[in-house]
C-alpha positions in Angstrom: -22.8 -30.7 -18.8 -19.2 -29.9 -19.6 -18.3 -28.2 -22.8 -15.5 -29.5 -25.1 -12.9 -26.9 -23.8 -13.5 -28.0 -20.2 -13.1 -31.7 -21.1 -9.9 -31.0 -23.0 -8.5 -29.0 -20.0 -9.4 -31.8 -17.6 -7.7 -34.4 -19.7 -4.6 -32.3 -20.2 -4.5 -31.6 -16.4 -4.8 -35.3 -15.6 -2.1 -36.4 -18.2 0.3 -33.6 -17.0 -0.1 -34.5 -13.3 0.4 -38.2 -14.1 3.5 -37.2 -15.9 4.8 -35.1 -13.0 4.0 -37.9 -10.6 6.0 -40.3 -12.8 9.0 -37.9 -13.1 9.2 -37.9 -9.3 9.4 -41.7 -9.3 12.0 -41.6 -12.1 14.1 -39.0 -10.2 14.0 -41.1 -7.0 15.1 -44.2 -8.9 17.9 -42.3 -10.6 19.0 -41.0 -7.2 19.3 -44.5 -5.8 21.4 -45.6 -8.8 23.6 -42.4 -8.8 22.4 -41.5 -12.3 21.9 -38.1 -13.8 19.1 -36.3 -11.9 16.2 -34.1 -12.9 17.1 -30.5 -11.8 15.1 -29.2 -8.8 14.2 -26.0 -10.7 12.7 -28.1 -13.5 10.6 -30.1 -11.0 9.4 -26.9 -9.4 8.6 -25.3 -12.8 6.6 -28.5 -13.7 4.6 -28.1 -10.4 4.0 -24.4 -11.2 2.8 -25.3 -14.7 -0.3 -27.0 -13.4 1.5 -30.1 -12.1 1.5 -29.4 -8.4 -0.9 -32.1 -7.5 1.0 -34.8 -9.3 4.3 -33.5 -7.8 2.8 -33.5 -4.2 1.4 -37.1 -4.7 4.8 -38.1 -6.1 6.6 -36.6 -3.1 4.4 -38.5 -0.7 4.2 -41.8 -2.6 8.0 -42.1 -3.4 9.1 -40.2 -0.2 11.2 -38.0 -2.5 12.2 -34.4 -1.8 10.2 -34.5 1.4 13.1 -33.0 3.5 13.8 -30.2 1.0 12.1 -27.0 2.4 11.8 -25.6 -1.1 9.6 -28.5 -2.1 7.7 -28.8 1.3 6.7 -25.2 1.0 7.0 -24.6 -2.8 4.8 -27.4 -4.1 1.7 -26.5 -1.9 2.2 -22.8 -3.0 2.2 -24.1 -6.6 -1.0 -26.0 -6.0 -2.6 -22.9 -4.6 -1.5 -20.9 -7.7 -2.8 -23.7 -9.9 -6.2 -23.4 -8.3 -6.2 -19.6 -8.5 -5.3 -19.6 -12.2 -7.8 -22.3 -13.0 -10.6 -20.4 -11.3 -9.6 -17.1 -13.0 -9.4 -19.0 -16.3 -12.9 -20.4 -15.8 -14.2 -16.8 -15.2 -12.8 -15.7 -18.5 -14.5 -18.5 -20.4 
């Protein structure tokens, strides 16, 4: 059975990754309309801050940033770091 802290973490993780997925779609839409864009550094920081899975799913679903090497390599690295820090955090708890 999961404790309250684990449930809160899982919910926050899901909400944040849905948000990062959505931001990829918004940025793709803005790119098509020549609107102001979300800075690439901000997208990568979002991925690093536990949003890597949502970012990767957004890249694949919206076909956005898939030719940018910093995203093709950086987002999977962020996911690996997300997993590492999650496992280390669980050990602390």
